C-alpha positions as CSV (number, residue, x, y, z in Angstrom):
1,M,-34.5,-16.1,-71.2
2,S,-34.1,-16.5,-67.6
3,L,-32.6,-13.9,-65.2
4,Q,-29.8,-16.2,-64.2
5,S,-28.6,-16.6,-67.7
6,E,-28.2,-12.8,-68.1
7,I,-26.2,-12.1,-65.0
8,P,-22.6,-13.5,-65.1
9,I,-21.7,-15.4,-61.9
10,P,-17.9,-15.1,-61.1
11,Q,-16.2,-18.4,-60.7
12,T,-13.7,-18.8,-57.8
13,T,-11.1,-21.4,-57.5
14,V,-10.6,-23.5,-54.5
15,K,-7.4,-21.6,-53.6
16,Q,-9.3,-18.3,-53.8
17,E,-12.0,-19.6,-51.6
18,R,-9.4,-20.7,-49.0
19,E,-8.0,-17.2,-49.1
20,I,-11.3,-15.6,-48.6
21,H,-12.6,-17.8,-45.7
22,T,-9.2,-18.0,-44.0
23,P,-9.0,-15.6,-41.0
24,P,-6.0,-13.4,-40.9
25,H,-4.6,-14.8,-37.6
26,S,-4.5,-18.3,-39.2
27,H,-1.7,-17.2,-41.5
28,P,1.8,-18.1,-40.3
29,E,3.3,-14.7,-41.1
30,A,0.5,-12.9,-39.3
31,G,0.7,-15.2,-36.3
32,E,4.5,-14.7,-35.9
33,G,4.0,-11.0,-36.2
34,A,1.4,-10.8,-33.5
35,V,3.6,-13.1,-31.2
36,K,6.6,-10.8,-31.8
37,A,4.6,-7.7,-31.1
38,A,3.1,-9.1,-28.0
39,K,6.7,-10.1,-26.9
40,D,7.9,-6.5,-27.5
41,I,5.1,-5.0,-25.5
42,V,5.9,-7.3,-22.6
43,Q,9.6,-6.6,-22.7
44,T,8.8,-2.9,-22.9
45,N,6.6,-3.1,-19.9
46,R,9.1,-5.1,-17.9
47,Q,12.1,-2.8,-18.6
48,P,13.4,-1.2,-15.5
49,R,13.0,2.6,-15.0
50,S,15.9,4.7,-15.9
51,T,17.6,7.0,-13.5
52,K,16.6,10.1,-15.5
53,S,12.9,9.0,-15.3
54,W,13.2,8.6,-11.5
55,W,14.7,12.0,-11.0
56,A,12.0,13.5,-13.3
57,D,9.3,11.9,-11.2
58,L,10.9,13.2,-7.9
59,L,11.0,16.6,-9.5
60,W,7.4,16.6,-10.2
61,A,6.5,15.3,-6.7
62,S,8.4,18.0,-5.1
63,V,6.7,20.9,-6.9
64,I,3.8,21.3,-4.6
65,P,5.9,21.1,-1.3
66,V,8.4,23.6,-2.5
67,V,5.7,26.1,-3.6
68,V,3.9,25.8,-0.3
69,V,7.2,26.3,1.7
70,V,8.2,29.3,-0.4
71,L,4.7,30.9,0.0
72,W,4.6,30.1,3.7
73,Q,8.1,31.6,4.3
74,W,7.2,34.7,2.3
75,A,3.9,35.2,4.2
76,G,5.5,34.7,7.5
77,G,8.3,37.1,6.7
78,A,5.7,39.8,5.5
79,G,4.0,39.5,8.8
80,W,0.7,38.0,7.5
81,I,1.0,34.9,9.7
82,S,1.2,35.0,13.4
83,P,4.6,33.5,14.5
84,E,3.0,32.0,17.7
85,F,0.5,30.0,15.7
86,M,2.4,29.4,12.4
87,P,6.1,29.9,12.7
88,T,8.0,30.1,9.5
89,P,9.8,27.2,7.9
90,W,13.1,28.8,8.8
91,V,12.2,28.8,12.5
92,I,11.0,25.2,12.2
93,L,14.2,24.2,10.6
94,N,16.3,25.7,13.4
95,S,14.2,23.8,16.1
96,L,14.8,20.6,14.0
97,I,18.6,21.3,14.0
98,H,18.5,21.8,17.8
99,L,16.6,18.6,18.4
100,V,19.0,16.6,16.1
101,A,22.2,18.1,17.8
102,S,20.8,17.3,21.3
103,G,20.1,13.7,20.3
104,D,16.5,14.0,21.6
105,L,15.0,13.6,18.2
106,A,16.8,10.3,17.4
107,Y,15.8,8.9,20.8
108,H,12.0,9.7,20.3
109,I,12.0,8.4,16.8
110,G,13.6,5.2,17.8
111,V,11.0,4.7,20.6
112,S,8.2,5.3,18.3
113,I,9.5,3.0,15.5
114,Q,10.0,0.2,17.9
115,R,6.4,0.5,19.2
116,T,4.9,0.7,15.6
117,L,6.9,-2.4,14.5
118,L,6.0,-4.5,17.5
119,G,2.3,-3.7,17.3
120,F,2.3,-4.1,13.5
121,A,4.1,-7.6,13.8
122,I,1.4,-8.8,16.3
123,G,-1.6,-7.3,14.6
124,G,-0.5,-7.9,11.1
125,L,0.4,-11.5,11.8
126,L,-2.9,-12.1,13.3
127,G,-4.8,-10.5,10.5
128,L,-2.7,-12.5,8.0
129,V,-3.4,-15.8,9.7
130,L,-7.1,-15.3,10.2
131,G,-7.4,-13.9,6.7
132,C,-6.0,-17.0,5.1
133,F,-8.0,-19.1,7.4
134,T,-11.4,-17.5,6.5
135,G,-10.4,-17.1,2.9
136,M,-9.6,-20.8,2.3
137,F,-12.2,-22.5,4.4
138,R,-16.0,-21.5,3.9
139,K,-16.9,-22.8,7.4
140,A,-14.3,-20.6,9.0
141,E,-15.7,-17.6,7.1
142,Y,-19.3,-18.4,8.4
143,L,-17.9,-18.7,11.9
144,L,-15.4,-15.9,12.3
145,D,-16.0,-13.2,9.5
146,P,-19.4,-11.8,10.6
147,S,-17.9,-11.1,14.2
148,I,-14.7,-9.6,12.8
149,Q,-16.7,-7.3,10.4
150,V,-18.8,-6.1,13.3
151,L,-15.6,-5.2,15.3
152,R,-14.1,-3.7,12.2
153,L,-16.8,-1.1,12.0
154,V,-16.0,0.2,15.5
155,P,-13.4,2.9,15.1
156,H,-10.2,1.7,16.9
157,L,-9.5,5.1,18.2
158,A,-12.8,5.0,20.0
159,I,-11.8,2.0,22.0
160,A,-8.5,3.5,23.0
161,P,-9.9,4.9,26.3
162,L,-11.2,1.5,27.1
163,I,-7.8,0.0,26.4
164,I,-6.1,2.4,28.6
165,L,-8.6,1.6,31.4
166,W,-7.8,-2.2,31.1
167,F,-4.0,-2.0,30.8
168,G,-3.2,1.4,32.3
169,F,-0.7,4.0,30.8
170,G,2.2,1.6,30.3
171,E,3.7,0.1,27.2
172,T,1.0,-2.6,27.0
173,S,-1.8,-0.2,26.4
174,K,0.1,1.6,23.6
175,I,1.0,-1.7,21.8
176,A,-2.6,-2.8,22.2
177,I,-3.9,0.4,20.5
178,I,-1.5,-0.2,17.5
179,I,-2.5,-3.8,17.3
180,S,-6.2,-3.0,17.1
181,G,-5.5,-0.6,14.2
182,S,-3.1,-2.9,12.2
183,F,-5.2,-6.1,12.4
184,F,-8.2,-5.0,10.2
185,P,-6.6,-3.8,7.1
186,M,-4.3,-6.8,6.9
187,Y,-7.2,-9.2,7.5
188,I,-9.6,-7.7,4.9
189,N,-6.9,-7.6,2.1
190,T,-5.7,-11.1,2.8
191,Y,-9.2,-12.5,2.7
192,A,-10.2,-10.6,-0.4
193,G,-6.9,-11.6,-2.1
194,I,-7.5,-15.2,-1.6
195,R,-11.1,-15.1,-2.7
196,Q,-10.1,-13.3,-6.0
197,V,-7.7,-15.9,-7.0
198,D,-8.8,-17.5,-10.3
199,G,-10.6,-20.8,-9.9
200,K,-8.9,-22.2,-13.0
201,W,-5.7,-22.3,-11.0
202,F,-7.3,-24.7,-8.6
203,E,-8.4,-26.9,-11.4
204,V,-4.8,-27.0,-12.7
205,G,-3.7,-28.0,-9.2
206,R,-6.2,-30.9,-9.2
207,V,-4.9,-32.0,-12.6
208,L,-1.2,-31.8,-11.4
209,E,-2.3,-33.5,-8.1
210,F,-0.9,-30.8,-6.0
211,K,-0.9,-31.5,-2.2
212,P,-2.6,-29.0,0.1
213,Y,0.7,-27.2,1.0
214,Q,1.6,-27.1,-2.6
215,R,-1.7,-25.6,-3.6
216,F,-1.2,-23.0,-1.0
217,T,2.4,-22.0,-1.8
218,R,2.2,-22.3,-5.5
219,L,-1.4,-21.2,-6.3
220,I,-2.9,-19.2,-3.4
221,V,0.1,-17.1,-2.2
222,P,1.3,-15.9,-5.7
223,G,-2.4,-15.1,-6.6
224,A,-3.1,-13.2,-3.4
225,L,0.3,-11.6,-2.9
226,P,-0.8,-8.2,-4.6
227,S,-3.7,-7.8,-2.2
228,I,-1.5,-9.1,0.7
229,L,1.1,-6.5,0.1
230,L,-1.6,-3.8,-0.2
231,G,-2.7,-4.9,3.3
232,V,0.8,-4.5,4.6
233,R,0.9,-1.0,3.3
234,L,-2.5,0.0,4.8
235,S,-1.7,-1.7,8.1
236,L,1.6,0.0,8.6
237,A,0.0,3.3,7.7
238,V,-2.9,2.7,10.3
239,S,-0.2,1.5,12.8
240,W,1.7,4.8,12.5
241,I,-1.5,6.8,12.9
242,S,-2.5,4.8,16.0
243,L,0.9,5.6,17.4
244,V,-0.3,9.3,17.7
245,V,-3.1,8.5,19.9
246,A,-1.0,5.9,21.9
247,E,1.9,8.4,22.6
248,L,-0.4,11.5,23.3
249,V,-1.9,9.7,26.4
250,G,0.4,9.0,29.4
251,S,3.6,8.5,27.4
252,T,7.1,9.5,28.5
253,A,9.0,9.1,25.2
254,G,8.1,9.1,21.5
255,I,7.2,11.7,18.9
256,G,3.7,12.0,20.3
257,F,5.2,12.6,23.7
258,M,7.4,15.3,22.3
259,I,4.5,17.0,20.6
260,N,2.4,16.9,23.8
261,E,5.2,18.4,25.9
262,A,5.8,21.1,23.2
263,K,2.0,21.8,23.5
264,Q,2.2,22.3,27.2
265,N,5.3,24.6,26.9
266,S,3.6,26.6,23.9
267,D,6.7,25.6,21.7
268,T,5.0,25.7,18.3
269,P,8.0,25.0,16.2
270,V,8.6,21.8,18.0
271,I,5.0,20.6,17.4
272,F,5.5,21.3,13.7
273,V,8.8,19.3,13.8
274,G,6.8,16.4,15.4
275,I,4.3,16.5,12.6
276,L,6.9,16.8,9.9
277,I,8.7,13.7,11.5
278,F,5.4,11.7,11.4
279,A,4.9,12.6,7.8
280,V,8.4,11.8,6.6
281,V,8.9,8.5,8.4
282,G,5.4,7.4,7.4
283,K,6.2,8.2,3.8
284,L,9.6,6.4,4.1
285,I,7.9,3.3,5.4
286,D,5.2,3.2,2.7
287,S,7.9,3.8,0.0
288,L,9.8,0.7,1.4
289,V,6.8,-1.5,1.1
290,R,6.3,-0.2,-2.5
291,L,9.9,-1.2,-3.3
292,L,9.2,-4.7,-2.0
293,E,6.0,-4.7,-4.3
294,R,8.2,-4.0,-7.3
295,R,10.6,-6.6,-6.5
296,W,8.2,-9.4,-5.6
297,L,5.6,-8.5,-8.2
298,H,7.9,-8.0,-11.1
299,W,6.0,-10.7,-13.1
300,R,3.0,-8.5,-13.4
301,D,2.4,-6.4,-16.6
302,A,0.3,-3.8,-14.9
303,Y,-0.5,-0.4,-16.4
304,R,1.9,2.3,-15.0
305,G,0.5,5.4,-16.7
């Protein structure tokens, strides 16, 4: 007797074989369930944040500053910190109130913001245009990008004395310093954003017979917009930092001038007020750009933690 005759072989019907070899996702019920689950996830990610969640985030963000201020005030009141070098937060607050009441603070802030926005508008626009140009055309990349990269590696604060030598101590030199700082972050992020656009999008554009301007507005700009907005944030931040150097040298108005004048008069609380204004205004500008990112990039389902 053969071995095959002794071992019973189970017989399967055609229906059973189809059930065995049919993958789970091919069943209509499973497919509908997966689509519904995916839609639920997308809707959950796109739901706007509640006011309660926003206040909770603000509370967590204020923990460290509040603790630092309390310890600082306590150490200053106990005499552990010299008031000439580190005045207490209460003394700094009194100096801030005095500057606000006199109107000097508003004037200096207005001058500084005007310089920053003008320098950023010129430098950021140049960086955006050249970044688009080198990102879209390979010949332009070979021609311009190596020289721009060499200039980028030179610290823009190191060429500030040369700019002052060329343009003097007037407004032109201050704007030029801010332009030199705001150009490179905008250029790098625009260039990188365009080069990171998925190549399949361009294939779709060819199939749909997009014209060059349609390919730019409908494919390149939406694909590169996250990197471009990141470049705006970094460019504004560097512009605000460059303003410090621009106003500390030969300026007659602005937050940097206020700090420099307080240094000459040994008015330490005013110096701390200037530092605080630089930090707060810089944070407000960055938060404004992040708000624009949330509005313009609402279609992204990015991880939020």
